[in-house]
C-alpha positions as CSV (number, residue, x, y, z in Angstrom):
1,M,-17.5,-35.0,-8.1
2,S,-18.7,-31.6,-9.6
3,V,-16.5,-29.1,-11.5
4,T,-17.3,-25.5,-12.4
5,L,-15.6,-24.9,-15.7
6,E,-13.0,-22.3,-15.8
7,G,-14.0,-19.3,-17.9
8,Q,-17.7,-20.5,-18.5
9,A,-19.9,-18.9,-16.0
10,G,-22.7,-21.3,-14.9
11,A,-21.2,-24.3,-16.7
12,T,-20.6,-27.4,-14.6
13,V,-19.6,-31.1,-15.2
14,T,-21.1,-33.5,-12.6
15,V,-19.9,-37.3,-12.3
16,E,-22.3,-39.3,-10.1
17,D,-22.7,-43.1,-10.2
18,G,-20.5,-43.4,-13.3
19,V,-22.7,-40.9,-15.3
20,I,-21.1,-37.6,-16.6
21,D,-23.6,-34.8,-16.7
22,I,-22.6,-31.6,-18.7
23,R,-24.4,-28.4,-18.0
24,I,-23.7,-25.5,-20.2
25,V,-25.6,-22.2,-20.0
26,T,-26.6,-21.2,-23.6
27,P,-27.5,-17.7,-24.5
28,A,-30.8,-17.0,-26.2
29,V,-29.9,-17.3,-29.8
30,S,-32.9,-19.3,-31.3
31,D,-36.0,-17.8,-29.7
32,G,-35.8,-14.5,-31.3
33,T,-35.0,-12.6,-28.0
34,D,-32.0,-10.3,-27.8
35,A,-29.2,-12.1,-26.0
36,D,-26.6,-10.3,-24.1
37,E,-23.5,-9.8,-26.3
38,A,-21.1,-10.7,-23.5
39,A,-23.1,-14.0,-23.0
40,L,-22.8,-14.7,-26.7
41,L,-19.2,-14.0,-26.8
42,V,-18.3,-16.1,-23.7
43,F,-20.4,-19.0,-25.1
44,A,-18.7,-18.9,-28.5
45,A,-15.2,-18.7,-27.0
46,R,-15.4,-20.9,-24.0
47,A,-18.3,-23.4,-24.3
48,D,-15.7,-26.1,-25.3
49,S,-14.2,-26.1,-21.8
50,F,-15.6,-29.5,-21.0
51,Q,-13.5,-31.2,-23.6
52,G,-10.4,-31.2,-21.3
53,F,-12.6,-32.7,-18.5
54,I,-13.8,-35.5,-20.9
55,L,-10.2,-36.1,-22.1
56,W,-9.0,-36.3,-18.5
57,Q,-11.8,-38.9,-17.9
58,R,-10.7,-40.9,-21.0
59,Y,-7.0,-40.8,-19.8
60,A,-8.2,-41.9,-16.4
61,A,-10.0,-45.0,-17.9
62,A,-7.1,-45.9,-20.3
63,H,-4.7,-45.6,-17.2
64,K,-6.9,-48.0,-15.2
65,L,-7.0,-50.4,-17.9
66,W,-3.1,-50.3,-18.4
67,Q,-2.8,-50.7,-14.7
68,R,-4.8,-53.9,-14.6
69,K,-2.7,-55.4,-17.5
70,V,0.5,-54.5,-15.6
71,A,-0.9,-56.2,-12.5
72,R,-1.7,-59.3,-14.4
73,V,1.7,-59.6,-16.0
74,S,3.4,-58.9,-12.7
75,T,1.4,-61.5,-10.9
76,A,2.1,-64.1,-13.4
77,L,5.8,-63.3,-13.5
78,D,5.9,-63.6,-9.7
79,D,4.2,-66.9,-9.9
80,Q,6.9,-68.1,-12.4
81,E,9.6,-66.9,-10.1
82,D,8.1,-68.8,-7.1
83,L,8.0,-71.9,-9.2
84,R,11.7,-71.6,-10.0
85,D,12.4,-71.6,-6.4
86,D,10.1,-74.6,-5.6
87,Q,12.2,-77.9,-5.4
88,G,9.2,-80.1,-5.7
89,D,7.4,-80.9,-8.9
90,V,9.2,-78.1,-10.7
91,L,8.7,-79.5,-14.2
92,D,5.1,-80.4,-13.8
93,D,4.3,-77.0,-12.2
94,R,6.2,-75.2,-14.9
95,G,4.4,-77.2,-17.5
96,D,1.1,-76.2,-16.0
97,L,1.9,-72.6,-15.9
98,R,3.0,-72.6,-19.6
99,E,-0.4,-74.1,-20.3
100,D,-2.4,-71.9,-18.2
101,Q,-0.4,-68.6,-18.4
102,G,1.2,-69.0,-21.8
103,E,0.9,-65.4,-22.7
104,Y,3.2,-64.2,-19.9
105,D,6.5,-65.6,-21.5
106,V,9.4,-64.0,-23.2
107,F,6.9,-62.3,-25.7
108,T,5.6,-60.1,-22.9
109,R,8.8,-58.1,-23.3
110,V,7.8,-57.3,-26.9
111,Y,4.0,-57.0,-26.3
112,D,4.3,-55.3,-23.0
113,P,1.2,-54.0,-21.2
114,L,1.4,-50.6,-22.8
115,C,1.5,-52.1,-26.3
116,Q,-1.3,-54.6,-25.3
117,T,-3.5,-51.8,-24.0
118,A,-2.9,-49.7,-27.0
119,A,-3.7,-52.6,-29.4
120,S,-7.1,-53.0,-27.9
121,Y,-7.7,-49.1,-27.9
122,A,-6.6,-49.0,-31.6
123,T,-8.9,-51.8,-32.4
124,V,-12.0,-50.2,-30.9
125,A,-11.1,-46.5,-31.8
126,G,-10.2,-47.4,-35.4
127,V,-6.7,-45.7,-35.2
128,K,-3.1,-46.9,-35.8
129,Q,-1.0,-48.6,-33.2
130,F,1.3,-45.7,-33.1
131,T,-1.5,-43.3,-32.5
132,A,-2.9,-45.5,-29.7
133,E,0.4,-46.0,-28.0
134,L,0.8,-42.2,-27.9
135,F,-2.7,-41.9,-26.4
136,I,-1.9,-44.5,-23.6
137,D,1.5,-43.0,-23.0
138,R,-0.1,-39.5,-22.5
139,A,-2.7,-41.0,-20.2
140,I,0.0,-42.5,-18.0
141,S,1.8,-39.2,-17.9
142,C,-1.3,-37.4,-17.0
143,M,-2.1,-39.6,-14.2
144,E,1.4,-40.4,-12.8
145,R,4.1,-38.1,-14.3
146,V,2.4,-34.7,-14.0
147,P,-1.0,-35.3,-12.2
148,A,-1.1,-31.7,-10.9
149,V,-0.8,-30.2,-14.4
150,G,-3.3,-33.0,-15.6
151,S,-5.7,-31.8,-13.0
152,L,-5.8,-28.4,-14.7
153,M,-7.2,-29.9,-17.9
154,R,-9.7,-31.7,-15.7
155,D,-10.8,-28.3,-14.2
156,G,-11.0,-26.6,-17.7
157,V,-8.0,-24.4,-17.0
158,L,-6.1,-26.0,-19.8
159,I,-7.6,-27.3,-23.0
160,P,-6.1,-30.5,-24.4
161,L,-3.9,-28.7,-26.9
162,W,-2.2,-26.6,-24.0
163,F,-2.0,-29.6,-21.7
164,H,-0.1,-31.6,-24.4
165,A,2.2,-28.7,-25.0
166,A,3.0,-28.5,-21.4
167,L,3.6,-32.3,-21.2
168,E,6.2,-32.1,-24.1
169,Q,8.2,-29.6,-22.0
170,T,8.6,-32.2,-19.2
171,E,9.5,-35.1,-21.3
172,A,13.4,-34.7,-20.7
173,V,13.0,-34.9,-16.9
174,T,13.8,-38.3,-15.6
175,D,14.4,-37.7,-11.8
176,E,11.1,-38.5,-10.3
177,E,11.6,-36.2,-7.3
178,V,12.5,-33.1,-9.5
179,L,9.6,-33.9,-11.7
180,A,7.3,-33.9,-8.8
181,V,8.4,-30.4,-7.8
182,I,8.2,-29.2,-11.4
183,D,4.7,-30.6,-11.7
184,A,3.5,-28.9,-8.5
185,E,5.1,-25.5,-9.4
186,A,4.1,-25.5,-13.0
187,A,0.4,-26.3,-11.9
188,L,0.4,-23.4,-9.5
189,A,2.0,-20.9,-11.9
190,L,-0.5,-22.0,-14.7
191,R,-3.5,-21.7,-12.3
192,E,-2.4,-18.3,-11.3
193,A,-1.4,-17.0,-14.7
194,G,-4.8,-15.6,-15.6
195,H,-5.6,-15.9,-19.3
196,L,-3.5,-18.5,-21.2
197,S,-2.4,-19.4,-24.8
198,K,-0.4,-22.3,-26.1
199,T,2.8,-20.2,-26.1
200,R,2.1,-18.8,-22.6
201,V,1.7,-22.3,-21.3
202,I,4.9,-23.5,-23.1
203,E,7.0,-20.7,-21.8
204,I,5.7,-20.9,-18.2
205,V,6.5,-24.5,-18.0
206,Q,9.9,-24.2,-20.0
207,A,11.1,-21.6,-17.3
208,I,10.3,-24.0,-14.3
209,V,11.9,-26.9,-16.0
210,A,15.0,-24.9,-16.9
211,E,15.3,-23.8,-13.3
212,H,14.8,-27.2,-11.5
213,D,16.6,-29.5,-13.9
214,P,19.5,-27.6,-15.6
215,E,21.1,-31.0,-16.1
216,A,18.3,-32.1,-18.3
217,A,18.5,-28.9,-20.3
218,R,22.2,-29.4,-20.8
219,V,21.8,-33.0,-22.0
220,A,18.9,-31.9,-24.3
221,R,21.3,-29.3,-25.9
222,E,24.2,-31.7,-26.3
223,T,21.8,-34.3,-27.9
224,A,20.4,-31.7,-30.1
225,K,23.7,-30.6,-31.5
226,V,24.1,-33.8,-33.5
227,G,20.8,-32.8,-35.1
228,K,22.4,-29.7,-37.0
229,R,22.2,-30.2,-40.6
230,V,21.5,-28.7,-44.0
231,V,18.9,-30.7,-46.1
232,V,17.6,-30.0,-49.5
233,E,14.3,-31.9,-50.3
234,P,12.6,-31.7,-53.8
235,V,9.1,-30.1,-53.7
236,D,8.1,-30.5,-57.4
237,A,9.8,-30.1,-60.8
238,D,10.7,-26.5,-60.3
239,L,11.0,-26.1,-56.6
240,A,13.2,-27.6,-53.7
241,E,13.1,-26.9,-50.0
242,L,16.2,-26.0,-48.1
243,K,16.1,-26.9,-44.4
244,V,18.7,-25.4,-42.0
245,T,18.7,-26.9,-38.4
246,A,20.8,-24.9,-36.0
247,S,20.7,-23.4,-32.4
248,V,17.6,-21.3,-31.4
249,E,19.6,-18.1,-31.1
250,D,21.3,-18.7,-34.6
251,T,17.9,-19.5,-36.3
252,T,16.3,-16.7,-34.7
253,L,19.0,-14.2,-35.8
254,A,18.9,-15.8,-39.5
255,L,15.0,-15.2,-39.7
256,N,15.3,-11.7,-38.3
257,S,18.2,-11.1,-40.9
258,I,15.9,-12.5,-43.7
259,N,13.0,-10.3,-42.5
260,S,15.3,-7.3,-42.4
261,V,16.5,-7.8,-46.1
262,M,12.9,-8.6,-47.1
263,A,11.7,-5.2,-45.6
264,G,13.9,-3.5,-48.3
265,A,11.3,-3.9,-50.9
266,C,8.6,-1.3,-51.2
267,S,4.9,-1.7,-50.6
268,K,4.1,-2.1,-54.3
269,D,6.2,-5.4,-54.7
270,P,3.7,-7.9,-56.1
271,R,5.3,-10.9,-54.5
272,T,3.7,-12.4,-51.4
273,T,5.3,-12.3,-48.1
274,Q,6.7,-15.9,-48.4
275,E,7.9,-15.2,-51.8
276,R,9.8,-12.1,-50.8
277,R,11.3,-14.0,-47.7
278,S,12.6,-16.8,-50.0
279,A,14.3,-14.3,-52.3
280,A,15.8,-12.4,-49.3
281,A,17.1,-15.8,-47.8
282,I,18.8,-16.8,-51.3
283,A,20.2,-13.2,-51.6
284,L,21.9,-13.6,-48.1
285,L,23.2,-17.0,-48.8
286,T,24.6,-16.3,-52.3
287,G,25.8,-12.7,-51.7
288,A,23.5,-11.5,-54.4
289,L,21.5,-8.2,-54.2
290,F,18.0,-8.5,-53.1
291,T,15.8,-6.4,-55.6
292,C,12.3,-5.1,-55.5
293,E,9.9,-6.3,-58.3
294,C,7.6,-3.4,-58.4
295,D,7.0,-1.3,-61.6
296,D,7.8,2.1,-59.9
297,P,10.8,3.5,-61.7
298,E,11.6,5.8,-58.7
299,C,11.8,2.8,-56.2
300,E,15.2,2.7,-54.7
301,A,15.1,-1.0,-54.1
302,R,14.7,-1.8,-57.7
303,G,18.5,-1.5,-58.0
304,G,19.1,-3.8,-55.3
305,V,19.3,-3.9,-51.4
306,D,22.7,-4.4,-49.6
307,A,21.9,-7.5,-47.5
308,A,25.0,-7.1,-45.4
309,A,24.0,-3.5,-44.3
310,Q,20.5,-4.6,-43.7
311,C,21.6,-7.4,-41.4
312,A,24.0,-5.1,-39.5
313,K,20.7,-3.6,-37.9
314,V,19.5,-6.9,-36.6
315,V,19.7,-7.3,-32.8
316,L,18.7,-10.3,-30.8
317,H,17.9,-9.7,-27.1
318,A,18.4,-12.0,-24.2
319,I,17.6,-11.1,-20.7
320,V,19.6,-12.8,-17.9
321,R,20.1,-12.1,-14.1
322,R,23.6,-11.3,-13.2
323,E,24.0,-14.1,-11.0
324,S,23.0,-16.6,-13.6
325,L,25.6,-15.1,-15.9
326,T,28.3,-15.5,-13.3
327,G,27.3,-19.2,-12.4
328,E,26.1,-18.4,-8.9
329,S,22.5,-19.3,-9.9
330,D,20.5,-21.5,-12.4
331,T,17.7,-19.0,-12.8
332,P,16.8,-19.3,-16.5
333,A,17.2,-16.5,-18.9
334,Y,14.7,-15.1,-21.6
335,L,15.4,-15.1,-25.3
336,D,13.3,-12.7,-27.1
337,G,11.2,-14.4,-29.9
338,H,12.0,-17.9,-28.4
339,G,11.3,-18.1,-24.6
340,P,13.1,-19.2,-21.7
341,I,16.6,-20.8,-22.0
342,S,18.8,-22.3,-19.3
343,A,21.3,-20.4,-17.4
344,E,24.1,-22.4,-19.1
345,H,22.6,-21.5,-22.6
346,A,22.6,-17.8,-21.7
347,R,26.3,-18.1,-20.5
348,D,27.2,-19.6,-23.9
349,I,25.4,-16.8,-25.7
350,A,27.2,-14.2,-23.6
351,A,30.6,-15.8,-24.4
352,R,30.1,-15.4,-28.2
353,S,32.4,-12.8,-30.0
354,D,29.4,-11.1,-31.5
355,T,27.6,-10.6,-28.1
356,T,27.3,-7.3,-26.3
357,V,26.5,-7.5,-22.7
358,R,24.9,-4.6,-21.1
359,D,23.9,-4.0,-17.4
360,L,20.3,-3.3,-16.5
361,D,20.1,-1.5,-13.3
362,L,16.8,-1.5,-12.1
363,G,17.8,1.0,-9.3
364,E,17.9,3.6,-12.1
365,L,14.0,3.5,-12.1
366,L,14.0,4.8,-8.6
367,D,15.5,8.0,-9.9
368,R,13.8,8.4,-13.3
369,T,11.6,6.4,-15.8
370,S,11.2,8.9,-18.6
371,Q,13.5,10.9,-20.7
372,P,14.4,14.3,-19.2
373,S,13.6,16.1,-22.3
374,D,10.5,14.1,-23.2
375,G,8.3,12.7,-20.5
376,Y,6.6,10.6,-23.1
377,R,9.6,8.6,-23.9
378,P,10.9,6.0,-21.4
379,T,14.6,5.7,-20.4
380,A,16.4,2.8,-21.8
381,A,16.3,1.0,-18.6
382,C,12.6,1.4,-18.2
383,A,11.9,0.2,-21.8
384,V,14.1,-2.9,-21.4
385,A,12.6,-3.8,-18.1
386,V,9.1,-3.4,-19.4
387,R,9.7,-5.5,-22.5
388,A,11.5,-8.2,-20.4
389,V,8.9,-8.6,-17.7
390,H,6.2,-8.9,-20.2
391,G,8.0,-10.9,-22.9
392,R,5.3,-10.6,-25.6
393,C,2.5,-8.6,-26.7
394,T,0.1,-8.3,-23.7
395,H,-3.1,-8.6,-25.7
396,P,-4.5,-12.1,-24.9
397,G,-3.7,-14.7,-27.5
398,C,-1.0,-12.5,-29.2
399,D,2.5,-14.1,-29.3
400,M,4.5,-11.1,-31.0
401,P,7.9,-10.8,-29.3
402,A,8.2,-7.8,-27.0
403,W,11.1,-6.1,-28.9
404,K,8.9,-6.1,-32.2
405,C,6.0,-4.4,-30.2
406,D,5.2,-0.8,-29.5
407,L,5.4,0.5,-25.8
408,D,2.0,1.6,-25.0
409,H,0.8,3.9,-22.2
410,V,-2.1,1.9,-20.7
411,V,-3.6,5.0,-19.3
412,E,-3.2,7.5,-22.1
413,Y,-0.3,10.1,-21.7
414,D,-1.7,13.7,-21.8
415,H,0.7,15.6,-24.0
416,D,-1.0,19.0,-23.1
417,N,-0.9,18.3,-19.3
418,P,1.3,15.3,-18.5
419,G,0.4,15.6,-14.8
420,A,-3.1,14.7,-15.7
421,G,-2.3,11.8,-18.1
422,G,-0.9,8.3,-17.7
423,A,2.7,7.9,-16.4
424,T,5.6,6.9,-18.2
425,C,6.5,4.2,-15.8
426,P,6.6,0.3,-15.7
427,C,3.4,0.3,-13.9
428,N,1.7,2.0,-16.8
429,L,3.6,0.7,-19.8
430,N,3.4,-2.5,-21.7
431,P,4.3,-4.0,-25.1
432,K,1.5,-4.1,-27.8
433,C,2.0,-5.3,-31.3
434,R,1.2,-2.7,-34.0
435,F,-2.2,-4.3,-34.7
436,H,-3.5,-4.5,-31.1
437,H,-2.0,-1.1,-30.2
438,G,-4.1,0.4,-33.1
439,L,-7.2,-1.7,-32.1
440,K,-7.2,-0.1,-28.6
441,T,-6.4,3.4,-29.9
442,H,-8.9,3.6,-32.8
443,V,-11.8,1.1,-32.2
444,A,-14.4,2.1,-29.8
445,G,-15.1,-0.1,-26.8
446,W,-11.7,-1.6,-26.1
447,V,-10.3,-0.8,-22.7
448,D,-7.2,-2.3,-21.1
449,D,-5.7,-1.8,-17.6
450,Q,-2.5,-2.7,-15.7
451,I,-2.5,-3.4,-12.0
452,V,0.4,-4.1,-9.6
453,D,-1.0,-6.1,-6.7
454,A,0.3,-6.0,-3.1
455,N,3.0,-8.7,-3.8
456,G,4.5,-6.8,-6.8
457,V,2.8,-9.0,-9.4
458,I,1.9,-7.1,-12.6
459,W,-1.4,-8.0,-14.1
460,T,-2.9,-6.6,-17.4
461,E,-6.6,-6.5,-18.2
462,V,-8.3,-6.3,-21.5
463,S,-12.0,-5.5,-21.9
464,T,-13.8,-6.4,-25.1
465,P,-16.6,-4.0,-26.5
466,E,-19.0,-6.6,-25.4
467,G,-18.0,-6.1,-21.8
468,V,-15.8,-9.3,-21.2
469,T,-12.7,-8.7,-19.3
470,V,-9.6,-11.0,-19.7
471,R,-6.9,-10.9,-17.0
472,S,-3.2,-12.0,-17.4
473,R,-0.3,-12.2,-15.3
474,A,3.0,-10.8,-16.7
475,L,4.7,-13.6,-18.3
476,N,8.1,-13.2,-17.1
477,G,7.4,-12.0,-13.5
478,W,9.8,-14.8,-12.4
479,L,12.7,-13.1,-14.2
480,L,12.3,-9.6,-12.7
481,P,10.2,-10.2,-9.5
482,E,11.5,-6.9,-8.0
483,L,10.3,-4.7,-10.8
484,G,6.6,-4.6,-9.4
485,L,8.0,-3.6,-5.9
486,I,9.8,-0.6,-7.1
487,P,7.9,2.4,-5.6
488,C,6.7,4.6,-8.4
489,R,7.2,8.4,-8.4
490,H,4.4,10.1,-10.2
491,D,4.4,13.2,-8.0
492,D,5.8,15.4,-10.8
493,A,4.5,15.8,-14.5
494,A,4.2,12.0,-15.1
495,G,7.9,11.7,-14.4
496,S,8.8,14.2,-17.0
497,G,10.6,16.6,-14.6
498,R,8.4,19.5,-15.8
499,P,5.9,21.4,-13.4
500,V,2.3,20.2,-13.5
501,A,0.2,22.7,-15.3
502,E,-2.5,24.6,-13.3
503,P,-6.0,23.5,-14.0
504,E,-7.7,25.2,-16.7
505,P,-11.2,26.8,-16.5
506,Q,-14.1,24.3,-17.0
507,R,-14.7,23.9,-20.7
508,R,-16.2,21.4,-23.1
509,L,-14.1,18.2,-23.3
510,T,-12.3,17.2,-26.5
511,R,-13.0,13.9,-28.2
512,A,-9.7,12.6,-27.0
513,A,-10.3,13.7,-23.4
514,A,-13.9,12.3,-23.3
515,K,-12.6,9.0,-24.6
516,H,-9.9,8.9,-22.0
517,R,-12.4,9.9,-19.1
518,Y,-14.7,7.1,-20.4
519,R,-11.8,4.6,-20.3
520,M,-10.8,5.6,-16.8
521,Q,-14.4,4.9,-15.6
522,I,-14.4,1.5,-17.1
523,R,-11.0,0.7,-15.6
524,A,-12.3,1.8,-12.2
525,A,-15.3,-0.4,-12.5
526,N,-13.2,-3.3,-13.7
527,R,-11.0,-3.0,-10.7
528,R,-13.9,-3.0,-8.3
529,N,-15.3,-6.1,-10.1
530,G,-11.9,-7.7,-10.0
531,V,-11.8,-7.4,-6.1
532,V,-15.2,-9.0,-5.9
533,R,-14.1,-11.7,-8.3
534,R,-11.0,-12.5,-6.3
535,A,-12.8,-12.5,-3.0
536,A,-15.3,-15.0,-4.5
537,V,-12.5,-17.3,-5.5
538,V,-10.8,-17.2,-2.2
539,A,-14.1,-17.9,-0.4
540,A,-14.9,-20.9,-2.7
541,G,-11.5,-22.3,-2.5
542,E,-10.5,-25.3,-4.7
543,P,-12.9,-27.6,-6.3
544,P,-14.1,-30.4,-4.1
545,F,-12.2,-33.2,-5.5
């Protein structure tokens, strides 16, 4: 068996005659020659891809060992049952069995095959029994419960941390047939998602589980309700820790409220972020004023911040399809800052007295995607659709919730000549956190792009200054699959309703114009290379397992 590791060009793992041969291409870093910056970056970031393959092999070995112990116990118990049915020398035969197979008695129910296998593993690995049992249980899950997702770790698509995160999302599923469907769909979605992170893996699997096993989600929610509590635990002589366990929407609202109150302090406040957050939480709970502790006599927050007024500005966004809200469908919803939630959970949120339900009509995008008075500003429907379909900051590895991000024009909007710049349209807008928005805008070499393929799937690409391009699928394409199929109208001034300016005479490019032209060239080159890469993948097919 030979595997080409995902994301690490030229790296392979070969298993032949029981020997694992790992081949990783290293850039020239020790002989004094100049190595390619892209090669250095890829090696530093992805050379550990083989770890998932090795862990899969370890799980396979542990699973095989567990299977053999199960087989021995099953055979012995079958022999005991046969002897019970034998009307001959029952006592003698039973006595012989107890003498020869004494370990397969009532104690096998306590020291079952998993426990026995884990005990042997713990002895050799030098770990505790609990840790060993967790390892064996994960091995069984990888080989039997979710083998398709497990194969992604073998192929280097998932690192061990991401696989374990995906595994946790399926633990509540008990129906084997439903689990098989979830395993197959999750594996396909993860393999086609492009660049992954732990949060993206969790939310992709969560959405599939919530759709196919709503009963498990309901049982999990009912079970979790008994866990609601408030606990105070001492930290030291001066501090104690207050823990509040509540529903995800309430805790998200609470955290947003605390952050909103905390933001009332000025930039000169000497306290750390966590200190200010703690003070804001206590002010909310006790009804006291939250005050800034800076030394500026003109700071308005020194007199106290009205916590209630600050909290009134807090909004929690949940996107749900209308048919799920009416009970006609079990398509999950998406809770900003948390991730997918079941349709039933969304209906419960919609029924709350403090919830406002607004319709999102994607048909409005056929008429207009930008404000009539300002082509740079998207309409409310456009902005909500873009934030909902991407879910989080589109820069790889960033998990900032979409409603806390800026909406960025991927191809830069030309304020002087809107018809020549990037459109204000879902095909050219995506959320970026303030840091990554600034990184793209102000640091040379960073280029991003957004592509809608023939199936309406929205993809984003980010190229580093070293020339490495990372491609990601829109996180919540399952929630708004029709968004990428809506035909774009860029025939006027980028959707602004204003006439396109006549081309001006040839002149020297401004710095911004030159930068935008450079990025357009890079995007075009990346798209050509992307076509070649996808053709190569199609031609190669799946690894030869």
